[in-house]
C-alpha positions as CSV (number, residue, x, y, z in Angstrom):
1,X,-305.9,-85.0,68.2
2,X,-304.2,-86.5,71.2
3,X,-301.2,-88.8,70.7
4,X,-301.8,-92.5,71.1
5,X,-300.6,-93.8,74.4
6,X,-299.2,-97.3,74.6
7,X,-297.5,-99.3,77.2
8,X,-294.1,-98.0,78.4
9,X,-292.9,-101.6,78.5
10,X,-294.4,-103.7,75.7
11,X,-292.6,-106.9,76.9
12,X,-294.0,-106.7,80.4
13,X,-296.9,-109.0,80.0
14,X,-294.7,-111.6,78.4
15,X,-292.2,-111.3,81.2
16,X,-295.0,-111.7,83.7
17,X,-296.2,-114.9,82.0
18,X,-292.7,-116.3,81.7
19,X,-292.1,-115.6,85.4
20,X,-295.4,-117.3,86.3
21,X,-294.3,-120.4,84.3
22,X,-290.9,-120.5,86.0
23,X,-292.5,-120.2,89.5
24,X,-295.1,-122.9,88.7
25,X,-292.3,-125.3,87.6
26,X,-290.1,-124.5,90.6
27,X,-292.7,-124.0,93.4
28,X,-295.9,-125.5,92.1
29,X,-299.4,-124.0,92.4
30,X,-299.0,-123.4,96.1
31,X,-296.0,-121.0,95.5
32,X,-297.9,-118.8,93.1
33,X,-298.8,-115.3,94.2
34,X,-298.9,-111.9,92.5
35,X,-296.1,-110.7,94.7
36,X,-293.9,-113.7,93.9
37,X,-294.6,-113.3,90.2
38,X,-293.8,-109.6,90.3
39,X,-290.5,-110.2,92.1
40,X,-289.6,-113.0,89.6
41,X,-290.5,-110.8,86.6
42,X,-288.8,-107.7,88.0
43,X,-291.9,-105.6,87.6
44,X,-294.1,-103.6,90.1
45,X,-296.8,-105.6,91.8
46,X,-299.5,-103.5,90.2
47,X,-298.3,-104.7,86.8
48,X,-299.3,-108.3,87.5
49,X,-302.8,-107.3,88.6
50,X,-303.1,-105.0,85.6
51,X,-302.6,-107.8,83.1
52,X,-303.9,-110.7,85.3
53,X,-306.6,-109.5,87.7
54,X,-306.8,-112.6,89.7
55,X,-304.4,-115.4,90.7
56,X,-306.6,-117.8,88.8
57,X,-306.0,-115.6,85.6
58,X,-302.3,-115.9,86.1
59,X,-302.5,-119.7,86.7
60,X,-304.8,-120.2,83.8
61,X,-302.6,-118.2,81.4
62,X,-299.4,-120.0,82.4
63,X,-300.9,-123.5,82.5
64,X,-302.4,-123.0,79.1
65,X,-299.1,-121.9,77.7
66,X,-297.3,-124.8,79.3
67,X,-299.8,-127.4,78.1
68,X,-299.6,-125.8,74.6
69,X,-295.8,-126.1,74.6
70,X,-296.1,-129.7,75.7
71,X,-298.7,-130.4,73.0
72,X,-296.4,-129.0,70.4
73,X,-293.5,-131.1,71.6
74,X,-295.6,-134.2,71.8
75,X,-297.0,-133.8,68.3
76,X,-293.4,-133.4,67.0
77,X,-292.5,-136.6,68.8
78,X,-295.5,-138.5,67.4
79,X,-294.8,-137.2,63.9
80,X,-291.3,-138.6,64.1
81,X,-292.4,-142.1,64.8
82,X,-293.4,-143.0,61.3
83,X,-295.5,-146.1,61.1
84,X,-294.3,-148.3,64.0
85,X,-295.3,-151.9,64.6
86,X,-297.0,-152.6,67.9
87,X,-293.6,-153.8,69.3
88,X,-291.8,-150.8,68.1
89,X,-294.5,-148.5,69.6
90,X,-293.9,-150.2,73.0
91,X,-290.2,-149.2,72.7
92,X,-291.1,-145.6,71.5
93,X,-293.5,-145.1,74.4
94,X,-290.9,-146.5,76.9
95,X,-288.4,-144.0,75.4
96,X,-291.0,-141.2,75.9
97,X,-291.4,-142.2,79.6
98,X,-287.6,-142.3,80.1
99,X,-287.2,-138.9,78.4
100,X,-289.9,-137.3,80.4
101,X,-288.6,-138.7,83.7
102,X,-285.0,-137.6,82.9
103,X,-285.6,-134.2,81.4
104,X,-289.1,-133.0,82.1
105,X,-289.6,-133.8,85.8
106,X,-290.8,-130.3,86.7
107,X,-293.3,-130.3,83.9
108,X,-294.5,-133.8,84.9
109,X,-294.9,-132.8,88.5
110,X,-296.9,-129.7,87.5
111,X,-299.1,-131.7,85.2
112,X,-300.1,-134.1,88.0
113,X,-300.4,-131.3,90.5
114,X,-302.7,-129.5,88.0
115,X,-304.8,-132.6,87.6
116,X,-305.1,-132.9,91.4
117,X,-306.0,-129.3,91.8
118,X,-308.6,-129.6,89.1
119,X,-310.5,-132.1,91.2
120,X,-311.5,-129.3,93.5
121,X,-311.2,-126.3,91.1
122,X,-313.3,-126.9,88.0
123,X,-311.9,-123.8,86.3
124,X,-308.5,-125.7,86.0
125,X,-310.0,-128.7,84.3
126,X,-309.6,-127.6,80.7
127,X,-305.8,-127.1,81.1
128,X,-305.5,-130.2,83.2
129,X,-307.1,-132.5,80.7
130,X,-305.2,-131.1,77.7
131,X,-302.2,-133.2,78.7
132,X,-304.1,-136.4,78.5
133,X,-306.1,-135.4,75.4
134,X,-302.9,-134.5,73.5
135,X,-301.3,-137.8,74.5
136,X,-304.4,-139.7,73.4
137,X,-304.5,-137.9,70.1
138,X,-300.9,-138.4,69.3
139,X,-300.9,-142.1,70.3
140,X,-304.2,-142.7,68.4
141,X,-302.4,-141.9,65.2
142,X,-300.5,-145.1,65.7
143,X,-303.2,-147.4,67.1
144,X,-307.0,-147.4,67.6
145,X,-308.7,-144.8,69.9
146,X,-309.6,-147.3,72.7
147,X,-306.0,-148.7,72.9
148,X,-304.7,-145.1,72.8
149,X,-306.9,-144.3,75.8
150,X,-305.7,-147.4,77.7
151,X,-302.1,-146.5,76.9
152,X,-302.5,-143.0,78.2
153,X,-303.9,-144.4,81.4
154,X,-301.0,-146.8,81.8
155,X,-298.4,-144.1,80.9
156,X,-299.9,-141.7,83.5
157,X,-299.8,-144.5,86.1
158,X,-296.2,-145.3,85.3
159,X,-295.2,-141.6,85.4
160,X,-297.1,-140.8,88.6
161,X,-295.7,-143.8,90.4
162,X,-292.2,-143.0,89.1
163,X,-292.3,-139.5,90.4
164,X,-293.0,-140.7,93.9
165,X,-290.5,-143.6,93.8
166,X,-287.0,-143.5,95.1
167,X,-285.6,-144.9,91.9
168,X,-286.7,-144.6,88.3
169,X,-288.5,-147.7,86.9
170,X,-286.4,-150.2,84.9
171,X,-287.0,-150.5,81.2
172,X,-288.9,-153.8,81.8
173,X,-291.2,-152.1,84.4
174,X,-292.1,-149.6,81.7
175,X,-292.4,-151.9,78.7
176,X,-294.2,-154.8,80.3
177,X,-297.6,-153.0,80.9
178,X,-297.3,-151.3,77.5
179,X,-296.6,-154.7,75.8
180,X,-299.6,-156.2,77.6
181,X,-301.8,-153.8,75.7
182,X,-300.0,-153.6,72.4
183,X,-298.5,-157.1,71.9
184,X,-300.5,-159.4,74.3
185,X,-299.5,-162.6,72.5
186,X,-295.8,-161.7,72.4
């Protein structure tokens, strides 16, 4: 009976995936290639194509992991809100926007880049819509589904415009459209 053969480097696939994520966050979709990933991971080029035959396989795997990490983080954020009033939810959502703009800029840029790329590449749509679906799910736990959808659309608009702006939005620029949906009388 022949001895079982296994990979000489069992952590190689994970290093390739981590390198792909780093490249996506630093360079975007346009900077992704098997060669760049191999260089970043410190593995032979053939290893990237062994584990991920096509560039789309690499992109799909990395974006799924990034969106799953974001979903986990967002669910934890939502669970920590308790049972906020509409006015408190406005403030929590404004805090979320400010947190994302301050600390998660690369992830935000990639999420919008992924949405844009998915317009022409249908295979990217499941990963691209996971961001919005997760946001809607988390926010719907604190309001009704229709308002949650409207809030996600407003949040995406605020974040997208903020990424392109020279200066971050003021707190009032963030809270005013959220308050218009959640506390229209106040």
